[in-house]
C-alpha beads as a LAMMPS data file, in Angstrom:
LAMMPS data file: protein, C-alpha beads

452 atoms
451 bonds

1 atom types
1 bond types

-500.0 500.0 xlo xhi
-500.0 500.0 ylo yhi
-500.0 500.0 zlo zhi

Masses

1 110.0

Atoms # bond

1 1 1 471.283 482.507 -138.085
2 1 1 471.739 480.793 -141.492
3 1 1 472.870 477.777 -140.481
4 1 1 469.339 476.619 -138.905
5 1 1 468.054 476.499 -141.915
6 1 1 469.812 473.318 -142.183
7 1 1 468.212 470.186 -140.967
8 1 1 471.197 468.354 -140.089
9 1 1 470.992 465.242 -137.341
10 1 1 468.541 465.431 -134.655
11 1 1 470.407 463.545 -131.804
12 1 1 468.341 461.094 -129.812
13 1 1 470.038 459.957 -126.929
14 1 1 473.386 460.594 -125.322
15 1 1 475.844 457.849 -124.155
16 1 1 476.966 458.968 -120.796
17 1 1 480.701 459.821 -120.014
18 1 1 481.015 460.535 -123.953
19 1 1 482.331 463.864 -124.932
20 1 1 478.937 465.116 -126.119
21 1 1 477.779 464.768 -122.738
22 1 1 480.919 466.635 -121.034
23 1 1 479.960 469.425 -123.856
24 1 1 476.390 468.967 -122.576
25 1 1 475.014 467.996 -125.626
26 1 1 471.331 467.264 -125.315
27 1 1 468.705 464.617 -126.800
28 1 1 466.307 467.112 -129.675
29 1 1 469.120 469.274 -130.346
30 1 1 470.451 469.045 -134.129
31 1 1 473.868 469.239 -135.251
32 1 1 473.925 471.578 -138.060
33 1 1 477.740 471.872 -138.824
34 1 1 480.271 469.561 -137.695
35 1 1 484.103 470.597 -138.903
36 1 1 482.524 472.813 -141.861
37 1 1 480.945 469.996 -143.298
38 1 1 476.582 470.244 -143.040
39 1 1 476.138 466.789 -143.078
40 1 1 473.060 465.031 -144.774
41 1 1 473.155 461.573 -143.247
42 1 1 475.410 459.441 -140.687
43 1 1 478.061 458.747 -143.546
44 1 1 478.959 462.068 -143.847
45 1 1 478.760 462.867 -139.935
46 1 1 481.192 459.776 -139.493
47 1 1 484.009 460.742 -141.771
48 1 1 483.758 464.699 -140.214
49 1 1 483.498 463.414 -136.769
50 1 1 486.768 461.413 -137.061
51 1 1 489.245 464.057 -135.881
52 1 1 490.704 465.206 -132.540
53 1 1 488.837 468.545 -132.732
54 1 1 485.443 469.262 -133.631
55 1 1 483.686 472.510 -134.095
56 1 1 480.099 472.215 -134.018
57 1 1 477.003 474.509 -134.735
58 1 1 473.986 472.729 -132.920
59 1 1 470.037 473.922 -133.039
60 1 1 468.222 473.768 -130.112
61 1 1 464.494 472.342 -130.267
62 1 1 463.257 475.836 -130.826
63 1 1 465.650 476.615 -133.090
64 1 1 468.057 478.548 -131.539
65 1 1 472.020 477.395 -132.306
66 1 1 475.056 477.639 -130.374
67 1 1 478.808 476.769 -131.723
68 1 1 480.851 474.146 -129.968
69 1 1 484.412 473.334 -129.801
70 1 1 485.960 470.522 -127.801
71 1 1 488.896 468.256 -128.068
72 1 1 489.071 463.987 -127.962
73 1 1 490.923 461.714 -129.262
74 1 1 490.616 460.620 -133.185
75 1 1 489.049 457.540 -133.179
76 1 1 486.798 458.431 -130.043
77 1 1 483.426 459.059 -131.088
78 1 1 481.593 461.848 -130.231
79 1 1 478.670 459.879 -128.493
80 1 1 475.350 460.469 -129.857
81 1 1 472.915 458.693 -131.413
82 1 1 470.693 460.052 -133.907
83 1 1 466.797 459.258 -134.508
84 1 1 467.739 458.410 -137.943
85 1 1 470.904 457.304 -140.358
86 1 1 469.379 460.031 -142.678
87 1 1 469.130 463.662 -141.900
88 1 1 466.918 465.057 -145.336
89 1 1 464.776 462.667 -146.813
90 1 1 464.942 458.898 -146.973
91 1 1 464.984 458.027 -151.052
92 1 1 461.667 455.806 -151.574
93 1 1 460.634 453.179 -154.003
94 1 1 459.334 454.397 -157.312
95 1 1 458.818 450.782 -158.808
96 1 1 455.633 448.590 -158.341
97 1 1 456.638 445.541 -157.181
98 1 1 454.063 442.637 -157.826
99 1 1 455.423 441.039 -154.625
100 1 1 455.980 444.155 -152.615
101 1 1 455.249 443.688 -148.998
102 1 1 454.382 447.262 -148.120
103 1 1 451.191 446.860 -150.855
104 1 1 450.551 443.885 -148.173
105 1 1 450.309 445.868 -144.717
106 1 1 447.106 445.457 -142.830
107 1 1 445.423 448.841 -141.788
108 1 1 446.329 450.270 -138.044
109 1 1 449.903 449.591 -137.698
110 1 1 452.945 451.899 -137.088
111 1 1 453.116 454.786 -139.488
112 1 1 456.959 454.128 -140.279
113 1 1 455.878 450.602 -141.659
114 1 1 453.591 452.306 -144.875
115 1 1 456.853 453.647 -146.076
116 1 1 458.930 452.083 -149.234
117 1 1 462.500 452.986 -148.517
118 1 1 465.026 452.490 -151.295
119 1 1 467.751 454.898 -149.923
120 1 1 471.458 453.188 -151.128
121 1 1 472.825 454.860 -147.799
122 1 1 470.402 453.076 -145.368
123 1 1 471.695 450.235 -147.764
124 1 1 475.059 450.692 -146.862
125 1 1 474.861 451.806 -142.901
126 1 1 471.675 449.174 -142.119
127 1 1 471.695 446.510 -144.830
128 1 1 468.309 447.361 -146.683
129 1 1 468.039 446.272 -149.522
130 1 1 467.768 448.458 -152.515
131 1 1 467.152 448.346 -156.305
132 1 1 469.061 450.606 -158.040
133 1 1 466.315 452.433 -159.913
134 1 1 466.415 455.937 -158.302
135 1 1 470.237 456.525 -158.218
136 1 1 471.070 460.318 -159.847
137 1 1 474.480 460.390 -161.442
138 1 1 475.567 461.926 -158.103
139 1 1 474.874 459.064 -155.962
140 1 1 476.446 456.698 -158.075
141 1 1 479.349 459.413 -157.764
142 1 1 479.091 459.333 -154.188
143 1 1 478.952 455.458 -154.384
144 1 1 482.302 455.408 -156.476
145 1 1 484.211 458.272 -154.329
146 1 1 483.397 456.756 -150.728
147 1 1 483.683 453.330 -151.858
148 1 1 480.376 452.512 -150.243
149 1 1 480.715 448.627 -149.175
150 1 1 478.910 446.319 -149.061
151 1 1 475.583 447.262 -150.609
152 1 1 472.299 445.224 -150.427
153 1 1 470.845 445.050 -153.651
154 1 1 467.138 443.714 -154.867
155 1 1 467.953 441.801 -158.104
156 1 1 465.544 439.343 -158.677
157 1 1 466.531 437.928 -161.761
158 1 1 468.672 439.040 -164.403
159 1 1 466.503 438.822 -167.520
160 1 1 465.148 442.324 -168.416
161 1 1 461.871 440.970 -169.605
162 1 1 461.183 439.091 -166.358
163 1 1 462.531 442.207 -164.201
164 1 1 460.018 444.503 -165.821
165 1 1 457.436 442.551 -165.138
166 1 1 458.216 441.858 -161.159
167 1 1 458.879 445.327 -160.859
168 1 1 456.151 446.943 -162.740
169 1 1 458.560 449.422 -164.296
170 1 1 460.551 449.590 -167.121
171 1 1 463.597 451.681 -165.390
172 1 1 464.077 448.364 -163.722
173 1 1 464.718 446.181 -166.511
174 1 1 468.134 446.263 -166.419
175 1 1 470.519 445.199 -163.542
176 1 1 473.807 443.259 -164.797
177 1 1 475.495 446.311 -166.300
178 1 1 474.701 448.090 -163.003
179 1 1 476.431 445.457 -160.751
180 1 1 478.840 444.928 -163.283
181 1 1 479.881 448.250 -162.965
182 1 1 479.990 448.026 -158.820
183 1 1 482.367 445.231 -159.237
184 1 1 484.293 447.122 -161.440
185 1 1 484.748 450.261 -158.766
186 1 1 485.490 447.717 -156.073
187 1 1 482.237 447.893 -154.167
188 1 1 481.000 444.084 -153.334
189 1 1 477.581 443.828 -152.959
190 1 1 474.846 441.146 -151.194
191 1 1 471.756 439.948 -153.428
192 1 1 468.426 438.848 -152.684
193 1 1 466.161 436.934 -155.058
194 1 1 461.983 437.009 -154.171
195 1 1 460.968 433.960 -156.272
196 1 1 457.218 434.381 -157.214
197 1 1 456.336 431.294 -158.577
198 1 1 456.199 430.376 -162.523
199 1 1 457.366 433.899 -162.911
200 1 1 461.612 433.967 -161.903
201 1 1 461.866 430.295 -160.958
202 1 1 462.838 427.493 -162.695
203 1 1 464.770 428.482 -166.174
204 1 1 464.665 432.278 -165.276
205 1 1 466.425 430.652 -161.857
206 1 1 469.115 429.316 -163.807
207 1 1 469.706 432.030 -165.838
208 1 1 469.944 434.690 -163.028
209 1 1 472.051 432.177 -160.611
210 1 1 474.809 431.508 -163.676
211 1 1 475.140 435.137 -164.229
212 1 1 474.964 436.025 -161.097
213 1 1 477.411 433.948 -160.343
214 1 1 480.091 435.281 -163.026
215 1 1 480.394 438.639 -160.460
216 1 1 481.917 436.848 -157.613
217 1 1 483.958 437.856 -155.622
218 1 1 482.364 441.434 -155.802
219 1 1 478.676 439.382 -155.068
220 1 1 479.867 438.307 -151.617
221 1 1 476.363 436.032 -150.913
222 1 1 472.754 435.444 -152.703
223 1 1 469.773 434.593 -150.523
224 1 1 466.900 432.835 -152.199
225 1 1 463.578 433.443 -150.508
226 1 1 459.998 432.579 -151.479
227 1 1 457.805 435.245 -151.937
228 1 1 455.723 436.571 -148.978
229 1 1 452.156 436.637 -149.232
230 1 1 449.508 438.230 -146.409
231 1 1 445.372 438.355 -146.525
232 1 1 445.803 441.977 -147.533
233 1 1 446.521 441.506 -151.674
234 1 1 443.168 443.687 -152.570
235 1 1 443.430 445.212 -155.894
236 1 1 447.079 443.242 -156.318
237 1 1 448.600 440.712 -159.274
238 1 1 447.472 437.440 -158.193
239 1 1 450.487 435.640 -156.935
240 1 1 450.768 432.301 -154.803
241 1 1 452.869 430.703 -152.403
242 1 1 455.256 427.620 -153.636
243 1 1 453.727 424.138 -153.296
244 1 1 456.293 421.373 -151.416
245 1 1 457.799 420.318 -154.978
246 1 1 458.151 423.501 -156.163
247 1 1 460.051 424.374 -153.303
248 1 1 462.463 420.767 -153.248
249 1 1 463.209 422.019 -156.645
250 1 1 464.696 425.419 -155.930
251 1 1 466.017 423.895 -152.906
252 1 1 467.529 421.127 -155.296
253 1 1 468.762 424.009 -157.926
254 1 1 470.042 425.975 -155.243
255 1 1 472.165 423.073 -153.919
256 1 1 473.839 422.618 -157.782
257 1 1 474.813 426.167 -158.015
258 1 1 476.360 425.788 -154.141
259 1 1 478.147 422.687 -154.914
260 1 1 479.397 424.303 -158.267
261 1 1 480.701 427.696 -156.888
262 1 1 482.423 426.082 -153.621
263 1 1 484.745 424.244 -156.174
264 1 1 485.067 427.004 -158.170
265 1 1 485.342 429.868 -155.747
266 1 1 485.732 428.132 -152.476
267 1 1 482.507 429.812 -151.429
268 1 1 478.701 428.391 -151.996
269 1 1 477.925 431.867 -152.528
270 1 1 473.870 431.313 -152.734
271 1 1 471.569 430.337 -149.845
272 1 1 468.160 429.212 -149.684
273 1 1 465.846 430.844 -146.923
274 1 1 464.794 428.709 -143.810
275 1 1 461.571 428.924 -145.283
276 1 1 461.828 427.285 -148.368
277 1 1 462.985 424.223 -146.393
278 1 1 459.767 424.542 -144.106
279 1 1 457.676 425.030 -147.376
280 1 1 459.159 421.599 -148.869
281 1 1 459.066 419.612 -145.543
282 1 1 463.094 419.294 -145.724
283 1 1 465.579 418.877 -142.769
284 1 1 468.157 422.418 -142.636
285 1 1 471.557 422.206 -143.759
286 1 1 474.315 422.298 -140.871
287 1 1 475.090 425.855 -139.324
288 1 1 478.791 424.887 -141.184
289 1 1 476.704 425.484 -144.584
290 1 1 475.643 428.627 -144.335
291 1 1 479.359 430.091 -144.402
292 1 1 479.358 433.499 -142.868
293 1 1 475.814 434.002 -142.082
294 1 1 475.634 437.151 -143.916
295 1 1 472.478 436.676 -145.139
296 1 1 470.569 436.493 -141.278
297 1 1 468.241 439.024 -141.852
298 1 1 466.458 437.191 -145.028
299 1 1 465.940 434.403 -142.707
300 1 1 468.799 432.400 -144.287
301 1 1 470.611 430.246 -141.480
302 1 1 468.524 431.669 -138.511
303 1 1 467.375 428.440 -137.054
304 1 1 470.575 426.630 -137.818
305 1 1 472.120 429.255 -135.825
306 1 1 469.557 429.250 -133.308
307 1 1 469.667 425.754 -132.812
308 1 1 473.430 425.084 -132.709
309 1 1 473.460 427.821 -129.973
310 1 1 470.469 426.571 -128.165
311 1 1 471.897 422.593 -128.140
312 1 1 475.487 423.756 -126.886
313 1 1 473.571 426.343 -124.292
314 1 1 471.474 423.308 -122.958
315 1 1 473.988 420.794 -122.705
316 1 1 476.469 422.939 -120.834
317 1 1 473.413 423.647 -118.280
318 1 1 472.750 420.311 -117.956
319 1 1 475.899 419.252 -116.759
320 1 1 475.689 422.099 -114.108
321 1 1 472.706 420.835 -112.774
322 1 1 473.796 417.470 -112.437
323 1 1 477.171 418.282 -110.712
324 1 1 474.931 420.465 -108.084
325 1 1 472.200 417.663 -108.142
326 1 1 469.644 420.557 -109.293
327 1 1 466.420 419.454 -111.198
328 1 1 464.567 422.461 -112.624
329 1 1 460.753 422.311 -112.379
330 1 1 457.664 424.936 -113.447
331 1 1 455.696 425.953 -116.303
332 1 1 456.564 427.444 -119.277
333 1 1 454.404 428.627 -122.305
334 1 1 456.419 430.033 -125.479
335 1 1 454.514 431.988 -127.532
336 1 1 455.771 432.579 -131.036
337 1 1 454.490 432.368 -135.075
338 1 1 453.665 428.676 -136.583
339 1 1 456.922 428.544 -138.505
340 1 1 458.849 428.523 -135.420
341 1 1 456.307 426.470 -133.465
342 1 1 457.059 423.745 -135.458
343 1 1 460.822 424.142 -134.837
344 1 1 460.580 425.041 -131.263
345 1 1 458.696 421.684 -130.527
346 1 1 462.191 419.800 -131.613
347 1 1 464.024 421.772 -129.060
348 1 1 461.058 420.990 -126.476
349 1 1 461.715 417.551 -126.724
350 1 1 465.437 418.179 -126.261
351 1 1 464.545 420.060 -122.884
352 1 1 462.571 417.603 -121.604
353 1 1 464.654 414.663 -122.268
354 1 1 467.385 416.133 -119.988
355 1 1 464.457 418.464 -117.258
356 1 1 461.355 416.193 -117.692
357 1 1 460.279 418.115 -114.686
358 1 1 459.966 421.591 -117.261
359 1 1 456.605 421.465 -118.632
360 1 1 457.215 423.081 -121.833
361 1 1 453.546 424.749 -123.803
362 1 1 454.593 425.861 -127.676
363 1 1 451.842 428.083 -128.797
364 1 1 451.840 429.291 -132.300
365 1 1 449.954 432.835 -132.451
366 1 1 448.120 433.867 -135.603
367 1 1 449.278 437.108 -137.243
368 1 1 447.054 439.992 -138.116
369 1 1 448.654 439.672 -141.595
370 1 1 446.801 436.737 -142.404
371 1 1 447.038 432.553 -142.306
372 1 1 450.060 432.777 -144.673
373 1 1 452.413 434.835 -142.440
374 1 1 454.026 432.528 -140.299
375 1 1 456.887 434.332 -138.729
376 1 1 457.502 435.358 -135.142
377 1 1 458.614 439.058 -136.098
378 1 1 455.105 439.846 -137.782
379 1 1 452.763 439.329 -134.805
380 1 1 451.069 442.252 -133.344
381 1 1 450.622 443.355 -129.770
382 1 1 446.909 442.681 -130.423
383 1 1 447.331 438.774 -131.538
384 1 1 449.163 438.379 -128.289
385 1 1 445.881 439.870 -126.333
386 1 1 443.487 437.801 -128.744
387 1 1 445.413 434.689 -127.885
388 1 1 445.691 435.008 -124.625
389 1 1 442.313 436.067 -123.554
390 1 1 440.998 432.816 -125.595
391 1 1 443.514 430.452 -124.375
392 1 1 444.634 431.530 -120.598
393 1 1 448.248 430.174 -119.972
394 1 1 448.261 428.003 -117.376
395 1 1 448.489 429.669 -113.575
396 1 1 452.221 430.312 -112.524
397 1 1 453.534 429.778 -115.753
398 1 1 455.990 432.108 -117.252
399 1 1 455.114 433.383 -120.463
400 1 1 457.730 433.638 -122.820
401 1 1 457.805 435.729 -126.635
402 1 1 460.799 436.595 -128.357
403 1 1 462.303 439.904 -128.869
404 1 1 461.609 440.244 -132.598
405 1 1 458.007 440.697 -132.131
406 1 1 458.886 444.337 -130.731
407 1 1 460.644 447.552 -131.932
408 1 1 464.653 447.272 -129.616
409 1 1 464.669 450.744 -128.696
410 1 1 460.433 451.682 -128.560
411 1 1 459.742 448.463 -126.811
412 1 1 456.176 448.357 -128.749
413 1 1 454.709 445.842 -131.407
414 1 1 453.923 446.105 -134.788
415 1 1 450.558 448.353 -134.399
416 1 1 452.094 450.641 -131.757
417 1 1 450.798 448.404 -128.213
418 1 1 453.598 448.664 -125.847
419 1 1 454.710 445.503 -123.854
420 1 1 453.080 447.064 -120.840
421 1 1 449.607 447.824 -122.798
422 1 1 450.207 444.216 -123.758
423 1 1 450.362 442.762 -120.109
424 1 1 447.840 445.412 -118.445
425 1 1 445.442 443.844 -121.135
426 1 1 445.819 440.111 -120.168
427 1 1 446.593 440.758 -116.881
428 1 1 449.701 438.475 -116.879
429 1 1 453.808 439.643 -116.967
430 1 1 455.367 438.533 -120.491
431 1 1 458.873 437.665 -120.320
432 1 1 460.845 439.310 -123.548
433 1 1 463.387 436.661 -124.863
434 1 1 466.566 437.561 -127.096
435 1 1 466.384 435.741 -130.250
436 1 1 469.242 433.570 -129.894
437 1 1 469.821 430.209 -128.473
438 1 1 471.758 430.708 -125.579
439 1 1 469.103 433.384 -124.170
440 1 1 466.231 430.797 -125.090
441 1 1 468.433 428.046 -122.656
442 1 1 468.703 430.899 -119.803
443 1 1 465.124 431.831 -120.146
444 1 1 463.702 428.329 -120.228
445 1 1 465.870 427.352 -117.439
446 1 1 467.598 429.731 -115.158
447 1 1 466.526 430.671 -111.665
448 1 1 465.131 427.151 -110.995
449 1 1 468.227 426.086 -108.706
450 1 1 471.177 425.901 -110.865
451 1 1 472.903 428.171 -113.514
452 1 1 474.860 427.417 -116.504

Bonds

1 1 1 2
2 1 2 3
3 1 3 4
4 1 4 5
5 1 5 6
6 1 6 7
7 1 7 8
8 1 8 9
9 1 9 10
10 1 10 11
11 1 11 12
12 1 12 13
13 1 13 14
14 1 14 15
15 1 15 16
16 1 16 17
17 1 17 18
18 1 18 19
19 1 19 20
20 1 20 21
21 1 21 22
22 1 22 23
23 1 23 24
24 1 24 25
25 1 25 26
26 1 26 27
27 1 27 28
28 1 28 29
29 1 29 30
30 1 30 31
31 1 31 32
32 1 32 33
33 1 33 34
34 1 34 35
35 1 35 36
36 1 36 37
37 1 37 38
38 1 38 39
39 1 39 40
40 1 40 41
41 1 41 42
42 1 42 43
43 1 43 44
44 1 44 45
45 1 45 46
46 1 46 47
47 1 47 48
48 1 48 49
49 1 49 50
50 1 50 51
51 1 51 52
52 1 52 53
53 1 53 54
54 1 54 55
55 1 55 56
56 1 56 57
57 1 57 58
58 1 58 59
59 1 59 60
60 1 60 61
61 1 61 62
62 1 62 63
63 1 63 64
64 1 64 65
65 1 65 66
66 1 66 67
67 1 67 68
68 1 68 69
69 1 69 70
70 1 70 71
71 1 71 72
72 1 72 73
73 1 73 74
74 1 74 75
75 1 75 76
76 1 76 77
77 1 77 78
78 1 78 79
79 1 79 80
80 1 80 81
81 1 81 82
82 1 82 83
83 1 83 84
84 1 84 85
85 1 85 86
86 1 86 87
87 1 87 88
88 1 88 89
89 1 89 90
90 1 90 91
91 1 91 92
92 1 92 93
93 1 93 94
94 1 94 95
95 1 95 96
96 1 96 97
97 1 97 98
98 1 98 99
99 1 99 100
100 1 100 101
101 1 101 102
102 1 102 103
103 1 103 104
104 1 104 105
105 1 105 106
106 1 106 107
107 1 107 108
108 1 108 109
109 1 109 110
110 1 110 111
111 1 111 112
112 1 112 113
113 1 113 114
114 1 114 115
115 1 115 116
116 1 116 117
117 1 117 118
118 1 118 119
119 1 119 120
120 1 120 121
121 1 121 122
122 1 122 123
123 1 123 124
124 1 124 125
125 1 125 126
126 1 126 127
127 1 127 128
128 1 128 129
129 1 129 130
130 1 130 131
131 1 131 132
132 1 132 133
133 1 133 134
134 1 134 135
135 1 135 136
136 1 136 137
137 1 137 138
138 1 138 139
139 1 139 140
140 1 140 141
141 1 141 142
142 1 142 143
143 1 143 144
144 1 144 145
145 1 145 146
146 1 146 147
147 1 147 148
148 1 148 149
149 1 149 150
150 1 150 151
151 1 151 152
152 1 152 153
153 1 153 154
154 1 154 155
155 1 155 156
156 1 156 157
157 1 157 158
158 1 158 159
159 1 159 160
160 1 160 161
161 1 161 162
162 1 162 163
163 1 163 164
164 1 164 165
165 1 165 166
166 1 166 167
167 1 167 168
168 1 168 169
169 1 169 170
170 1 170 171
171 1 171 172
172 1 172 173
173 1 173 174
174 1 174 175
175 1 175 176
176 1 176 177
177 1 177 178
178 1 178 179
179 1 179 180
180 1 180 181
181 1 181 182
182 1 182 183
183 1 183 184
184 1 184 185
185 1 185 186
186 1 186 187
187 1 187 188
188 1 188 189
189 1 189 190
190 1 190 191
191 1 191 192
192 1 192 193
193 1 193 194
194 1 194 195
195 1 195 196
196 1 196 197
197 1 197 198
198 1 198 199
199 1 199 200
200 1 200 201
201 1 201 202
202 1 202 203
203 1 203 204
204 1 204 205
205 1 205 206
206 1 206 207
207 1 207 208
208 1 208 209
209 1 209 210
210 1 210 211
211 1 211 212
212 1 212 213
213 1 213 214
214 1 214 215
215 1 215 216
216 1 216 217
217 1 217 218
218 1 218 219
219 1 219 220
220 1 220 221
221 1 221 222
222 1 222 223
223 1 223 224
224 1 224 225
225 1 225 226
226 1 226 227
227 1 227 228
228 1 228 229
229 1 229 230
230 1 230 231
231 1 231 232
232 1 232 233
233 1 233 234
234 1 234 235
235 1 235 236
236 1 236 237
237 1 237 238
238 1 238 239
239 1 239 240
240 1 240 241
241 1 241 242
242 1 242 243
243 1 243 244
244 1 244 245
245 1 245 246
246 1 246 247
247 1 247 248
248 1 248 249
249 1 249 250
250 1 250 251
251 1 251 252
252 1 252 253
253 1 253 254
254 1 254 255
255 1 255 256
256 1 256 257
257 1 257 258
258 1 258 259
259 1 259 260
260 1 260 261
261 1 261 262
262 1 262 263
263 1 263 264
264 1 264 265
265 1 265 266
266 1 266 267
267 1 267 268
268 1 268 269
269 1 269 270
270 1 270 271
271 1 271 272
272 1 272 273
273 1 273 274
274 1 274 275
275 1 275 276
276 1 276 277
277 1 277 278
278 1 278 279
279 1 279 280
280 1 280 281
281 1 281 282
282 1 282 283
283 1 283 284
284 1 284 285
285 1 285 286
286 1 286 287
287 1 287 288
288 1 288 289
289 1 289 290
290 1 290 291
291 1 291 292
292 1 292 293
293 1 293 294
294 1 294 295
295 1 295 296
296 1 296 297
297 1 297 298
298 1 298 299
299 1 299 300
300 1 300 301
301 1 301 302
302 1 302 303
303 1 303 304
304 1 304 305
305 1 305 306
306 1 306 307
307 1 307 308
308 1 308 309
309 1 309 310
310 1 310 311
311 1 311 312
312 1 312 313
313 1 313 314
314 1 314 315
315 1 315 316
316 1 316 317
317 1 317 318
318 1 318 319
319 1 319 320
320 1 320 321
321 1 321 322
322 1 322 323
323 1 323 324
324 1 324 325
325 1 325 326
326 1 326 327
327 1 327 328
328 1 328 329
329 1 329 330
330 1 330 331
331 1 331 332
332 1 332 333
333 1 333 334
334 1 334 335
335 1 335 336
336 1 336 337
337 1 337 338
338 1 338 339
339 1 339 340
340 1 340 341
341 1 341 342
342 1 342 343
343 1 343 344
344 1 344 345
345 1 345 346
346 1 346 347
347 1 347 348
348 1 348 349
349 1 349 350
350 1 350 351
351 1 351 352
352 1 352 353
353 1 353 354
354 1 354 355
355 1 355 356
356 1 356 357
357 1 357 358
358 1 358 359
359 1 359 360
360 1 360 361
361 1 361 362
362 1 362 363
363 1 363 364
364 1 364 365
365 1 365 366
366 1 366 367
367 1 367 368
368 1 368 369
369 1 369 370
370 1 370 371
371 1 371 372
372 1 372 373
373 1 373 374
374 1 374 375
375 1 375 376
376 1 376 377
377 1 377 378
378 1 378 379
379 1 379 380
380 1 380 381
381 1 381 382
382 1 382 383
383 1 383 384
384 1 384 385
385 1 385 386
386 1 386 387
387 1 387 388
388 1 388 389
389 1 389 390
390 1 390 391
391 1 391 392
392 1 392 393
393 1 393 394
394 1 394 395
395 1 395 396
396 1 396 397
397 1 397 398
398 1 398 399
399 1 399 400
400 1 400 401
401 1 401 402
402 1 402 403
403 1 403 404
404 1 404 405
405 1 405 406
406 1 406 407
407 1 407 408
408 1 408 409
409 1 409 410
410 1 410 411
411 1 411 412
412 1 412 413
413 1 413 414
414 1 414 415
415 1 415 416
416 1 416 417
417 1 417 418
418 1 418 419
419 1 419 420
420 1 420 421
421 1 421 422
422 1 422 423
423 1 423 424
424 1 424 425
425 1 425 426
426 1 426 427
427 1 427 428
428 1 428 429
429 1 429 430
430 1 430 431
431 1 431 432
432 1 432 433
433 1 433 434
434 1 434 435
435 1 435 436
436 1 436 437
437 1 437 438
438 1 438 439
439 1 439 440
440 1 440 441
441 1 441 442
442 1 442 443
443 1 443 444
444 1 444 445
445 1 445 446
446 1 446 447
447 1 447 448
448 1 448 449
449 1 449 450
450 1 450 451
451 1 451 452
């Protein structure tokens, strides 16, 4: 059947009790056509799905096709989860950025980690950052026509020569005309600036913030992030991390612009990544200083949010325990990255002020990416195995690790190890904790005689 030639969206999961379940759609099948639309991505699919009557053409794993008609409430989803938000081919990056993290990956990780996606559809659907350098006229027209907003855009600098140097591509020189085009269409966007010392900080950063500030309210937020470097930069341009004084200068500039933007727009607009405060040795702003927390995935405000949640939950747990006359005991080992370990020590002190019979060991785990990579999300399964073999946790201790180390759906680490494989290798059970302050308090204290 001709319709089977289209790739369509592959179903990964069918929601129990959904219309899809009732018509016996199955994982592995592909939706080729929905209400006469052959979707190339989730955007097409969602627009066609919003109907009270659906007419589907579906292909099975062997290519066999079937036709399905069903009725449902227009606002009710069909009830399928796809393996990817893009059904044809992910648009990849054509640039050769000085700081590209994919180019610095160690070997032996999951294959998908080496894909340089630069797809405007994933930007709209999932919040991934794009450069705007590979868009064709039809892509721009689709963004305008469907009003795909907000988008997430890698800007890094507004001066053409600096951008050309950063992206190592003449096509990337200009950015302001494209941002103004989006603003003119009423499309909002979030931006990021990955700063490389001596290249796009200092006066270049001042001009960039000045230029971008003029795009409010289309520009909804802007993250300022220090360059991330690994031990695998062989054959790549020489770059370095920020020295403490340099990081403090960036923070001072960000604070100055925040004050200006807050007075003019009622929003600080630009926010520094948590890592800059760590590099500078400065205190984090209070949670309110991050406003709507638009840039959490860029590491902006993560720790302020986690700390506020943690202390609030700890206070509630403490009050409950005092009422019941309970005092939790036991040993806990928290495995994390070096950056978070410094911050965890502060929270461990707060726990032990209230519950002195709880023993907390905060253990930073070196990452396979190298000593300059300190985030927990880049700790691999092999790193955990190595650490626990070299330094066994105390017998009977509960070993905790943040969920950010594993993929949510598949439950595996960056290097493909499953949680079970790691547990078998070290002969200990590991407890995965969601990365919220409340979840952390529950993991540390519940099951010890009192509940929050």
